[in-house]
C-alpha positions in Angstrom: 25.7 82.0 -153.2 23.5 83.7 -150.6 23.4 86.9 -152.5 22.6 85.3 -155.7 19.6 83.5 -154.0 18.4 86.7 -152.5 18.2 88.3 -156.0 16.6 85.2 -157.4 13.9 85.3 -154.6 13.2 88.9 -155.4 12.7 88.2 -159.0 10.4 85.3 -158.4 8.3 87.3 -156.0 7.9 90.1 -158.5 6.4 87.7 -161.1 3.1 87.5 -159.3 2.4 91.1 -160.4 3.1 90.2 -164.1 -0.4 89.4 -165.3 0.7 88.4 -168.7 3.2 85.9 -167.3 0.7 84.5 -164.9 -1.9 84.1 -167.7 0.7 82.3 -169.9 1.5 79.8 -167.1 -2.3 79.4 -166.3 -2.9 78.5 -170.0 0.0 76.0 -170.0 -1.6 74.5 -166.8 -5.0 74.1 -168.4 -3.5 72.4 -171.6 -1.5 70.0 -169.4 -4.4 69.2 -167.0 -7.0 68.7 -169.6 -4.7 67.2 -172.3 -6.8 64.1 -173.0 -10.0 66.2 -173.4 -8.4 68.8 -175.6 -6.6 66.2 -177.8 -10.0 65.2 -179.2 -10.5 68.6 -180.7 -6.9 69.4 -181.4 -6.4 66.1 -183.4 -9.3 67.0 -185.6 -7.1 69.9 -186.8 -3.9 67.9 -186.8 -5.4 65.0 -188.6 -9.0 65.5 -189.9 -9.3 61.9 -191.0 -9.0 60.7 -187.5 -12.5 61.9 -186.6 -14.4 60.0 -189.3 -15.7 57.3 -187.0 -18.8 55.9 -188.4 -18.8 58.2 -191.5 -18.5 56.4 -194.8 -17.2 58.5 -197.7 -18.9 57.6 -201.0 -16.8 58.2 -204.2 -18.3 58.4 -207.5 -15.8 56.6 -209.8 -16.0 57.2 -213.5 -13.6 57.0 -216.5 -12.0 54.4 -218.7 -9.7 53.3 -215.7 -12.4 53.5 -213.1 -12.5 49.8 -212.8 -8.9 49.9 -211.5 -9.6 52.3 -208.9 -13.0 51.1 -207.6 -11.7 47.8 -206.0 -9.0 49.7 -204.1 -11.7 52.0 -202.6 -13.8 48.9 -201.5 -10.8 47.3 -199.7 -10.9 49.8 -197.0 -13.6 50.4 -194.3 -15.0 53.9 -194.4 -14.9 54.1 -198.2 -17.4 53.1 -200.8 -17.1 53.2 -204.5 -20.1 54.0 -206.8 -19.3 53.4 -210.5 -20.8 55.5 -213.2 -20.4 55.0 -216.9 -20.2 58.7 -217.8 -18.8 61.6 -215.8 -21.9 63.6 -216.4 -24.1 61.0 -214.5 -21.5 61.1 -211.6 -21.7 64.8 -211.5 -25.5 64.8 -211.4 -25.4 62.5 -208.5 -22.8 64.7 -206.8 -25.0 67.8 -207.2 -27.9 65.8 -205.7 -25.8 64.9 -202.7 -25.8 61.1 -203.3 -22.1 60.9 -203.3 -19.4 63.0 -201.5 -16.8 63.3 -204.2 -16.1 62.3 -207.8 -13.0 60.6 -209.1 -12.5 60.7 -212.8 -9.8 58.3 -213.9 -8.2 58.2 -217.3 -5.2 56.6 -219.0 -2.6 58.3 -221.1 -1.0 56.8 -224.2 2.0 55.5 -222.2 -0.3 53.8 -219.6 -0.1 56.4 -216.9 -3.3 57.1 -214.8 -4.6 60.5 -214.4 -7.2 61.2 -211.6 -9.3 64.3 -211.5 -10.9 64.8 -208.1 -14.0 66.9 -207.4 -14.9 67.7 -203.8 -17.6 69.8 -202.2 -17.0 73.5 -201.9 -17.9 75.3 -198.5 -19.4 72.1 -196.9 -18.8 71.3 -193.3 -17.5 67.9 -194.5 -15.1 69.4 -197.1 -12.0 69.0 -195.1 -12.8 65.4 -194.2 -13.6 64.5 -197.8 -10.4 66.1 -199.1 -8.4 64.2 -196.5 -10.0 60.9 -197.5 -9.4 61.7 -201.3 -5.8 62.1 -200.5 -5.7 58.6 -198.8 -7.5 57.2 -201.9 -4.9 58.6 -204.2 -2.0 57.3 -202.0 -3.5 53.8 -202.0 -4.0 54.0 -205.8 -0.4 55.1 -206.2 0.9 52.2 -204.2 -1.2 49.7 -206.3 0.0 51.2 -209.5 3.7 51.0 -208.4 3.2 47.3 -207.4 1.5 46.5 -210.7 4.1 48.2 -212.8 7.2 47.3 -210.8 8.3 44.5 -213.2 8.4 46.8 -216.2 10.3 49.6 -214.7 13.6 50.5 -216.2 14.9 52.3 -213.2 13.7 52.4 -209.5 11.7 55.4 -208.5 11.9 57.1 -205.2 10.6 54.8 -202.4 7.2 55.9 -200.9 7.2 56.4 -197.1 5.8 53.3 -195.2 2.1 53.2 -194.6 1.8 54.2 -191.0 -0.9 52.7 -189.0 -0.4 54.4 -185.7 -3.2 56.2 -183.8 -3.2 60.0 -184.6 -3.8 60.8 -180.9 -0.6 59.0 -180.1 1.3 60.9 -182.7 -0.2 64.2 -181.8 0.5 63.7 -178.0 4.1 62.9 -178.4 5.2 64.9 -181.4 3.2 68.1 -180.7 1.7 68.4 -177.2 4.7 67.2 -175.1 7.4 69.2 -176.9 5.0 72.2 -176.8 4.5 72.0 -173.0 8.2 71.4 -172.4 9.6 74.2 -174.6 7.0 76.9 -174.1 8.1 77.6 -170.5 11.7 78.0 -171.8 10.7 80.7 -174.2 8.6 82.4 -171.5 11.6 82.4 -169.1 13.7 84.0 -171.7 11.3 86.8 -172.3 11.1 87.4 -168.6 14.9 87.4 -168.3 14.9 90.3 -170.8 12.4 92.3 -168.8 14.1 91.5 -165.5 17.3 93.2 -166.7 16.1 95.8 -169.1 13.6 97.3 -166.6 16.3 97.8 -164.1 17.8 100.3 -166.7 14.3 101.8 -167.6 13.2 102.3 -163.9 16.6 103.5 -162.7 16.7 100.8 -160.0 20.1 99.6 -161.1 21.7 102.4 -159.0 20.0 100.9 -155.9 21.5 97.5 -156.5 24.9 99.1 -156.9 25.0 100.4 -153.3 24.3 96.9 -152.0 27.2 94.4 -151.5 26.2 92.7 -154.8 28.6 92.6 -157.7 27.5 92.9 -161.3 28.0 89.1 -161.7 25.9 88.5 -158.6 23.0 90.5 -160.0 23.1 88.7 -163.3 23.6 85.2 -161.8 20.6 85.9 -159.4 18.2 86.9 -162.2 19.3 84.1 -164.5 19.0 81.7 -161.7 15.4 82.5 -161.1 14.5 82.5 -164.8 16.5 79.4 -165.5 14.9 77.4 -162.6 11.4 78.5 -163.6 11.4 76.6 -166.9 12.3 73.1 -165.7 10.0 73.4 -162.8 7.1 74.2 -165.1 8.1 71.5 -167.5 8.3 68.9 -164.8 4.8 70.0 -163.5 3.4 69.6 -166.9 5.0 66.2 -167.5 3.6 65.1 -164.0 0.1 66.3 -165.0 0.3 64.5 -168.3 1.3 61.2 -166.6 -1.5 61.7 -164.1 -3.9 62.1 -167.1 -2.7 58.8 -168.6 0.1 59.9 -171.0 3.1 57.9 -170.1 6.5 59.7 -170.2 9.3 57.3 -170.5 12.4 59.4 -169.7 11.4 62.4 -167.7 14.6 63.1 -166.1 16.5 63.3 -169.3 13.8 65.4 -170.7 14.1 67.8 -167.8 17.9 67.9 -168.3 17.4 68.8 -172.0 14.9 71.5 -171.0 17.3 72.8 -168.3 20.0 73.0 -170.8 17.8 74.8 -173.3 16.6 77.1 -170.6 20.1 78.2 -169.7 20.9 79.0 -173.3 17.6 80.8 -173.9 17.8 82.8 -170.7 21.4 83.7 -171.4 20.3 84.9 -174.9 17.8 87.1 -173.3 20.1 88.5 -170.8 22.7 89.2 -173.5 20.0 91.2 -175.6 19.0 93.2 -172.5 22.5 94.1 -171.5 23.4 95.1 -175.1 20.3 97.4 -175.8 19.2 98.2 -172.3 15.8 99.1 -173.7 13.0 96.7 -173.3 11.4 96.9 -176.8 14.5 96.6 -178.7 15.9 93.9 -176.4 12.6 91.9 -176.7 12.6 92.3 -180.5 16.3 91.0 -180.8 15.5 88.2 -178.4 12.5 87.0 -180.3 14.2 87.1 -183.7 17.2 85.3 -182.2 15.2 82.5 -180.6 13.3 82.1 -183.8 16.5 81.8 -185.8 18.3 79.6 -183.4 15.4 77.2 -182.7 14.7 76.9 -186.5 18.3 76.2 -187.2 18.3 73.2 -184.8 16.1 71.3 -187.4 19.2 71.2 -189.6 21.0 69.2 -187.0 20.8 65.2 -186.8 18.4 65.6 -183.8 16.3 68.7 -183.2 15.2 69.5 -179.6 11.5 68.7 -180.4 12.4 65.3 -182.0 14.7 64.5 -179.0 11.9 65.2 -176.6 9.4 63.1 -178.6 11.8 60.2 -178.8 12.7 60.4 -175.0 9.0 60.7 -174.1 8.0 57.7 -176.3 10.8 55.6 -174.9 12.8 55.1 -178.2 15.9 57.3 -178.0 18.9 56.6 -180.0 22.6 57.2 -179.4 22.2 60.5 -181.3 19.4 61.5 -179.0 21.5 61.2 -175.9 24.4 62.9 -177.5 22.2 65.7 -178.6 21.0 66.2 -175.0 24.7 66.4 -173.8 25.6 68.8 -176.7 22.8 71.2 -176.0 23.6 71.4 -172.4 27.3 71.9 -173.1 26.7 74.7 -175.5 24.3 76.5 -173.2 26.8 76.2 -170.3 29.5 77.7 -172.5 27.3 80.5 -173.4 26.4 81.3 -169.8 30.0 81.1 -168.7 30.9 83.5 -171.6 28.2 86.0 -170.4 29.4 85.9 -166.9 33.0 86.6 -168.0 31.9 89.6 -170.0 29.8 91.0 -167.2 32.7 90.5 -164.8 35.1 92.4 -167.1 32.8 95.1 -168.2 30.1 95.4 -165.5 26.5 96.5 -166.0 27.2 100.1 -167.3 25.1 102.9 -166.3 
């Protein structure tokens, strides 16, 4: 074990000269340390409607079914309906800036409602107004479903429940926490590719051969350094989030999941480097492999990002706990398989 630790310390010490890696870590540190401050701006991109505090959107409602839509708009704070007898009058008010959007509502022969929405083009408030129009249409759809439910011959697809949670809460636990926990994993995998491929590029592999180190010792030491780096970073980011007021419910299990994923991703990077022994080709193969593997996990009952979000919130299910164990087991099997191949074939020349 001492030989592997020596190699691991050597790899960690060499990271200080890698400016790209140091910059990536500093960016993650900044995001974690100032998460509450950054969330204000980031949530405005994640959910533009969340920044409409004190801003009342005025909708010009016109058309033969405008009387059905106007009361729905008036029910919610932040919306105001201004009814017009003709669409031309509503458009004149829209052009003068008296209203923010125009909703022209008509009925077809079978009683269906058709809404034509007109929003400002190129205005700084365009994104917010379009988001609010979407909310109005969703509320109108729910109202129409309830009104016509007794006359339906067959039950349509159910609408998703009307969520009332804070967008800051959703953004923090579904975007920010998974991002800070898995970004170090991908960085560690990329470093693992460089750590092995550069031994071939620089010709320093021959220097390692004259030491008492075996091929397995060399690979184990490099993977140990990179595999430990990810959970240490993730733990530091979670601690900073907690210090900034974001409560993390199951930090130990999250770190266990990150460790398992780190082992798998680092093993994938080492495999690519040993297969191609050329940095550019190995990095390309690793990047494509990580993209395919991580995207494929969303087909599973519990993706890693969803598992981290549920664990952080404090609402994990039985599938969540089983997913953590499954990811850890698969990663360990891959690592053992790589060690066996290295032990049998060595590192080559």
